[in-house]
C-alpha positions as CSV (number, residue, x, y, z in Angstrom):
1,M,-33.8,5.4,19.0
2,T,-36.1,8.1,17.6
3,F,-36.5,9.2,14.0
4,W,-34.5,12.4,14.7
5,T,-31.8,10.8,16.8
6,R,-30.7,8.6,14.0
7,R,-30.5,11.6,11.6
8,L,-28.6,13.6,14.1
9,I,-26.0,10.8,14.3
10,Y,-25.7,10.7,10.5
11,L,-25.3,14.5,10.4
12,A,-22.6,14.4,13.1
13,L,-20.7,11.8,11.1
14,A,-21.1,13.8,7.9
15,L,-19.8,16.9,9.5
16,A,-16.9,15.0,11.1
17,L,-15.9,13.6,7.6
18,A,-16.3,17.0,5.9
19,F,-14.5,19.2,8.4
20,P,-10.9,18.1,7.6
21,L,-11.6,18.0,3.8
22,I,-13.0,21.5,3.8
23,T,-10.5,23.1,6.2
24,K,-7.4,21.0,5.1
25,W,-6.7,20.4,8.7
26,Q,-3.8,18.0,9.2
27,V,-2.0,16.4,12.1
28,P,1.3,14.7,11.1
29,P,1.0,11.0,11.9
30,E,3.2,9.2,14.3
31,V,5.3,6.8,12.3
32,G,4.9,3.2,13.5
33,P,7.5,0.5,13.5
34,E,5.9,-1.4,10.6
35,A,6.2,1.6,8.2
36,R,9.6,2.5,9.4
37,D,10.9,-1.1,9.0
38,L,9.5,-1.1,5.4
39,F,11.3,2.1,4.7
40,L,14.6,0.8,6.0
41,A,14.2,-2.4,4.1
42,V,13.8,-0.4,0.8
43,E,16.9,1.6,1.8
44,R,18.9,-1.6,2.1
45,V,18.1,-2.9,-1.4
46,P,21.4,-2.9,-3.4
47,P,21.5,-0.6,-6.4
48,D,22.0,-3.5,-8.8
49,K,18.9,-5.3,-7.5
50,L,15.3,-4.9,-8.7
51,I,12.3,-4.1,-6.5
52,L,9.2,-5.9,-7.8
53,M,6.0,-4.0,-6.8
54,N,2.8,-6.1,-7.2
55,C,-0.1,-3.7,-7.8
56,Q,-3.0,-6.0,-6.9
57,F,-5.7,-3.4,-6.4
58,E,-8.7,-1.9,-8.2
59,G,-10.9,1.1,-7.9
60,S,-12.7,-0.2,-4.9
61,T,-9.6,0.0,-2.7
62,L,-7.9,2.9,-4.5
63,P,-8.4,5.4,-1.6
64,E,-6.2,3.1,0.6
65,N,-3.9,1.3,-1.9
66,G,-3.4,4.3,-4.2
67,P,-1.6,6.5,-1.7
68,Q,0.4,3.5,-0.5
69,A,1.7,2.8,-4.0
70,R,2.4,6.4,-4.8
71,A,4.4,6.9,-1.5
72,L,6.4,3.8,-2.2
73,M,7.2,4.8,-5.8
74,T,8.2,8.3,-4.5
75,H,10.7,6.6,-2.3
76,F,12.1,4.4,-5.1
77,M,12.6,7.4,-7.3
78,Q,14.1,9.6,-4.6
79,S,16.7,7.0,-3.7
80,G,17.3,5.8,-7.3
81,K,16.1,2.3,-6.7
82,K,15.3,0.1,-9.7
83,F,11.7,-1.2,-9.7
84,A,9.2,-2.9,-11.9
85,I,5.4,-2.8,-11.6
86,I,3.6,-6.1,-12.0
87,G,0.1,-7.2,-11.3
88,L,-1.9,-10.4,-10.9
89,D,-5.0,-8.2,-11.3
90,P,-5.8,-6.5,-14.6
91,I,-6.5,-3.0,-13.2
92,G,-3.7,-2.4,-10.8
93,P,-0.7,-2.2,-13.2
94,G,-2.5,0.5,-15.2
95,L,-3.3,2.5,-12.0
96,C,0.3,2.3,-10.9
97,Q,1.6,3.2,-14.3
98,E,-0.3,6.5,-14.2
99,M,1.2,7.4,-10.8
100,A,4.7,6.4,-11.9
101,E,4.5,8.5,-15.1
102,D,3.4,11.5,-13.0
103,L,6.2,11.0,-10.5
104,A,8.8,10.4,-13.3
105,K,8.3,13.9,-14.6
106,N,9.3,15.4,-11.3
107,F,12.2,13.1,-10.8
108,K,13.3,13.1,-14.4
109,Q,13.4,9.3,-14.7
110,P,11.8,8.3,-18.0
111,Y,10.3,4.9,-18.5
112,G,12.8,2.1,-18.9
113,T,15.7,3.8,-17.2
114,T,15.1,3.0,-13.5
115,W,11.5,1.6,-13.8
116,A,9.3,-0.5,-16.0
117,N,5.8,-2.0,-16.1
118,L,5.7,-5.7,-16.6
119,G,1.9,-5.6,-16.9
120,Y,-0.9,-7.9,-15.9
121,K,-0.1,-11.6,-15.7
122,T,-2.3,-14.6,-15.2
123,G,-1.5,-18.0,-13.7
124,G,-1.3,-17.2,-10.0
125,G,1.2,-19.5,-8.2
126,A,2.3,-21.4,-11.3
127,F,3.3,-18.1,-12.9
128,L,5.1,-16.8,-9.8
129,K,7.0,-20.1,-9.6
130,G,8.3,-19.7,-13.2
131,L,8.9,-16.0,-12.7
132,A,11.2,-16.7,-9.7
133,R,13.3,-19.1,-11.7
134,N,13.5,-17.3,-15.0
135,I,12.2,-13.7,-15.3
136,P,13.0,-13.2,-19.0
137,R,11.3,-16.4,-20.0
138,A,8.2,-15.7,-17.9
139,I,7.9,-12.1,-19.1
140,P,9.7,-11.5,-22.4
141,N,7.9,-8.2,-23.1
142,D,6.7,-5.2,-21.0
143,F,3.1,-4.0,-20.9
144,R,3.6,-2.2,-24.2
145,G,5.0,-5.2,-26.0
146,A,8.6,-4.0,-25.9
147,P,11.3,-6.6,-25.3
148,L,12.5,-6.5,-21.7
149,A,16.1,-7.1,-22.9
150,K,16.1,-3.6,-24.5
151,L,15.1,-1.8,-21.2
152,P,18.2,-0.6,-19.2
153,V,16.4,-1.2,-15.9
154,M,16.1,-4.9,-16.7
155,Q,19.7,-5.5,-17.6
156,G,21.2,-8.3,-15.5
157,I,17.8,-9.3,-14.0
158,R,17.5,-13.0,-14.6
159,S,15.8,-14.6,-11.6
160,A,14.6,-14.1,-8.0
161,K,18.3,-13.9,-7.0
162,D,18.4,-10.6,-8.8
163,V,15.3,-9.2,-7.0
164,G,16.2,-7.2,-4.0
165,M,12.7,-7.0,-2.6
166,V,9.1,-7.7,-3.3
167,I,6.5,-5.2,-2.2
168,D,2.8,-6.2,-2.5
169,V,0.2,-3.4,-2.6
170,D,-2.6,-5.8,-2.1
171,P,-6.2,-6.0,-0.7
172,T,-6.4,-9.8,-1.3
173,A,-4.7,-12.9,0.1
174,T,-2.4,-13.5,-2.9
175,W,0.5,-12.2,-0.8
176,L,0.8,-15.7,0.6
177,T,1.9,-16.9,-2.9
178,W,4.7,-14.4,-3.1
179,L,6.0,-15.6,0.3
180,A,5.8,-19.2,-1.0
181,Y,7.8,-18.7,-4.2
182,F,10.1,-15.7,-3.5
183,T,10.7,-15.3,0.2
184,G,10.7,-19.0,1.2
185,P,13.1,-20.5,-1.4
186,F,15.1,-17.4,-2.4
187,K,15.0,-15.4,0.8
188,V,13.8,-12.3,-1.0
189,P,12.7,-9.6,1.5
190,Y,8.9,-9.1,1.4
191,G,6.9,-6.1,2.4
192,I,3.2,-5.5,2.1
193,A,0.8,-2.6,1.9
194,P,-2.7,-4.0,2.6
195,T,-6.0,-2.5,3.3
196,A,-6.8,-2.0,7.0
197,V,-9.1,-5.0,7.3
198,M,-6.2,-7.3,6.4
199,I,-3.7,-6.2,9.1
200,A,-4.6,-8.8,11.7
201,D,-4.0,-11.7,9.3
202,I,-0.5,-10.4,8.5
203,Y,0.9,-9.8,12.0
204,P,1.9,-13.4,12.6
205,F,4.1,-13.3,9.4
206,L,5.5,-9.8,10.4
207,N,6.4,-11.1,13.9
208,S,8.1,-14.2,12.5
209,G,10.2,-12.0,10.1
210,Q,8.8,-13.4,6.9
211,V,7.3,-10.0,6.3
212,V,9.9,-7.2,6.8
213,G,7.5,-4.3,7.0
214,M,3.9,-3.2,6.4
215,L,1.8,-0.1,5.6
216,K,-1.4,-0.4,7.6
217,G,-4.1,1.0,5.3
218,I,-4.4,4.7,4.8
219,A,-2.7,5.4,8.1
220,G,0.4,3.5,6.8
221,A,0.3,5.5,3.6
222,A,0.3,8.8,5.6
223,Q,3.2,7.5,7.7
224,Y,5.3,6.6,4.7
225,E,4.5,10.0,3.1
226,R,6.0,11.5,6.2
227,L,9.1,9.3,6.0
228,V,9.7,10.4,2.4
229,N,8.8,14.0,3.1
230,A,6.0,14.0,0.5
231,P,2.6,14.7,2.1
232,G,-0.1,13.6,-0.3
233,Q,-3.4,11.8,-0.5
234,G,-2.5,9.6,2.5
235,F,-2.4,12.7,4.7
236,L,-5.7,14.0,3.2
237,N,-7.6,10.7,3.4
238,R,-6.3,9.9,6.9
239,M,-8.0,12.8,8.8
240,P,-11.6,12.1,7.8
241,V,-11.2,8.5,8.9
242,F,-9.7,9.7,12.2
243,M,-12.5,12.2,12.7
244,A,-15.1,9.5,12.0
245,H,-13.6,7.1,14.5
246,L,-13.4,9.9,17.1
247,T,-17.0,10.8,16.5
248,I,-18.2,7.2,16.9
249,I,-16.3,6.8,20.1
250,L,-17.9,10.0,21.5
251,L,-21.3,8.8,20.4
252,I,-20.7,5.5,22.2
253,I,-19.7,7.3,25.4
254,L,-22.7,9.6,25.1
255,G,-25.1,6.7,24.5
256,N,-23.8,4.8,27.5
257,W,-24.0,7.9,29.7
258,S,-27.6,8.4,28.6
259,E,-28.5,4.8,29.4
260,I,-26.9,4.9,32.9
261,R,-28.7,8.2,33.6
262,R,-32.1,6.7,32.4
263,R,-31.6,3.6,34.7
264,R,-30.8,5.7,37.7
265,E,-33.8,7.9,37.2
266,A,-36.0,4.8,36.8
267,R,-34.8,3.4,40.2
268,A,-35.3,6.8,41.9
């Protein structure tokens, strides 16, 4: 590969990434069964049950996990589902809080009425085991220090039996712990929104029914945005990735064609 060939490849990728961002070109995604199943599972959560959303991501995966979390919270607020943000990572709950506050203005659902932020919690599996058995004891106050007992959204929420669903927006493997302490013993439906590189690890649990639905990276975020009729960052982030993949495929085809042609000319 020559000096200029490498640079032409980098230029082609840069143009492919920039084109949809500059032109705002969008192609509505085809909604897959994983995203649709997650949507339907949220719809089935009873109005008196709480959805726990684990915001387990940081800035490094915000382009994927951020649109996933926002699309999910849009659905919660559209349908009037009660939900609580929680995180086993110190950054995620704050990121989700900012998104929720922005959405709450549009849906006129102030903090504490239909949603709350339980904050960052340490302890891993030991904490989740205690949380499943007694939520008020494991988390007496929200992220601001206000008693949970005073928040209308937390009224009647005592244990995992009062949790209608757990949704894990997570680029790590801590989702296995949620399955162990909530889904296994209490049969709490579990959905996940991972980064794209984690998808293959989750499919066995999805196929077995332990995971009820999944958002597959940024593509899953865009699909969920379509389901809730709220195109956002998922739509915008998806197209550059699509164009980059398409460009790489075309370059591979071109490279193979060039090599076949060179070999034929060498034999002639």
